[in-house]
C-alpha angles and dihedrals in degrees: 000000000000121000093225121109137209127223120234092246090053090049091051093050092045091057092050097046090043089065095044089087137115090304089080088067098040118087102255120201093005091162092069093054108192092011094058092110090056089052092052093047095049093044088057089069090051087051089055089051091052090050089052089056091051092047093050090052089050093053092064091058106021099162099047137071119244091247088065103038094045085071089055093049101044106013136266100280098043091037093055090049092052093046091049089052090053090051091054090046092053092047090051094051091045092053091045092053090047091053092048091052093047092052091049092050091051094050095047107035117350106057114180094011115133111253093224091067094052092046093048092050090052091047091056089061090045091052092050092049094048092050090053092052142232095298092060090047091053092049093051089050089053091052094049097052095085091058092053092048092051092051093051093047091050092051092049090053096045100042098069092052096047093073094220097107109101119181092193089074089066094055135129099038116213092008094169098029130245096310100087090039095060094038091057091044095056096039104040125358099051090061098035116074105345097049091063088078085090084092090069090062084074093043099047093081088064092059117113102206104044094182093068097047095095097048094042093049096046092046092049092050090049091053089048089052091052091050092050093048091051090048093051091044092053093046093049093045093049102037105023126229097285097051091040092058096044102047121086096216109024096176091053089053093051092048091051090054094055113109124169123188091339094283107062106078142117096058092172092118092063091052090048091053091049095049092044092055095045097042092046092057092045092053092044094052095047091046094047093049092049091051094048092047092053090047091055092042095053093036096237123172095221132022098203097089090058096054100083095045089051090049091055091049091051092048091051093049092048090057096043099041096086141349096233140001097263090055089049091054091047092052090046093053101039111030111020098057094059101034102035114012098045098053098037098039102038118004101048095042092049092050092047090049092052093050092046091050092052093046094049091045092054089048091052092049090049091050091049091050090050090051091050091049091050090049091051091049090049090049091051090047090049092051093048093048092046092051091047091050092049091050092047091048091050091050091048091050093048091049091048092048092049092047092048091050091049091049091050092050092049091048092050091049091049093050093049093049091047092050093050092048092048092050092049092048090048094053093047091048092049092051093051091048093053093050099045108030141038138195123009095350091062092050093052092050091050093049095054099068091045091059091049090052091051092050092049092049094050092046091052092050092048090049091053093051092046090051092052091050091049092051091050091049092049090051090051093049091051091050092050091049091049092050092049092049092047092050093049093049091045091055092047098046099029106144124207093239096061114094123221092234092060090051091051091050090051091051090050092052091048090050092049091050091050092049091050090051090050091052091050091050093049092049091050092050092049091050091052091051091051091051091053091048092050090050090050093048090057089065114077093214092062093056090061091056097054093087093049095046097045093102093049092049090052090053091048094048090055092059099071089054090063091075092062090047091052091053090050090050092052091050090051092049092051091050091049091050091051091049092049091050091051091049091050092052091049091050092050092050090048091051091050091050090049091051091050090049091049092052092048092047091050091051091049091049091050091051091047091050090050091051091047092051090049092050091047092050091049092048092049091050091050091047091051091049093048095049117100121221118267093228093066091052091051092050091050090050090052091050092054091053 
């Protein structure tokens, strides 16, 4: 397959010019007589349906030629047989079109010339075009479309003035009913010319914009159907049904009868140009597709060495296909539709489409099952990790609680032992002071141990409150770590079946549990503090120190309230961040709306300026036309003097 690509306009023009072949001159749907134009118009819709089948088959394998993906659909052996059959079919149609064109050239311009010379000259052009590739073929088709349009426009202008168009030849419509109409549709006109769009199944992979292939192809076939109906209508109105069915080239006969103003006549050259362009592109496309299919079938690196051998085969078939042109038309109407066109244009593509549809559907179902299995595995992994994290967090909390309780007990025991030791030391010191000293010296010695006792008591109380704050901070850190771990695992193993509401409820329950644990810890710490205070109140020496240590107790009681303030601050910060994010999103949307309004206003201003310029130009022209020359005014002024 070549790496070149075709534009959608080139694809549209290729389809139209492809059908502008020798079939314009052949009597299409001759079995329906006066209703032949109805047959051609209805069969155009069947041609669109056939193109839809080809396009659907192409969508399953968009980057491959049919000669390669038929092996994937059916198998290598059967696929190679089918692709080889298509190669022979394309060679046969190519040689048939070449023979039609050679006979037409001999009847119009080259009387007595051997047909092998004409066919060989055409094949030289075909060989050159196929070597250059599909992109060059599409560009030449785009260049030749203006010539075809000019010829058709000229005929439409000249025909009404030639007085050969008779509407009475088209009446009565549906003389024999719908029976002959549908019989000719299903036996002839579906296959010729609309069935030849099977070639574009091999050209669709070269299209750039794959989305527009369906619409472009169907629209092109509809325009071709309109052209063929107009052609058949003109031929029937000019020649009548009897002469239309009996002549070999009806369009050539109608063109020869055209006479305009007694000097425009013999417009056979224009018909020859039209048929040469259309038939050349038809032969080129069939030849190119046959060569590319053989290249993919044999797995060659380059298709150019095969071109000349294929050209000789086509030339030989064009000479041996029939003895004369009437026999060629008879074979093309009676035998080829049933034995060649029906299987290769309809039966094989429909079977391939059905098998490809089933295969791709099974692949999709398998992929969906794999996704569901992966989701289930992720869900199980999420549950296991979540349970493990919860168990670990519970163990961590229990260990922290036990350690905190042990530390509190040790601290209480230490404080009690220190107080007893201090009291004993104080008593001993007082006794020694009373026995040995008097006056001021005794008072100073008694005051020293009391100050030490006060310092020890305050330090023990501060140590207890600091320990409680540390335990609360450690609990908070553990909770934050657990929440972060849970969120990370939830994002990793988040299955599609879990709802967001369930996740929110779980988070709420976890938060409530953590709050309850915090409350229990705070109550336990408060109870321990009360016990220590009660034990201190039992001693008479502690009561004296309440007044002195009031300020310190106030400072210490303020510290546990800081934890609640910190939580409130974090809540406020989260709310502020949410508000700021909302404001940013609103600002961005407003900016986008302003930009859109600016663009629309610029476009409106440009359109207004254009309209103003047009109005000014019109007003200036009118003013110039209404002005009178200055010379006449001067002459009038002289006359008055």
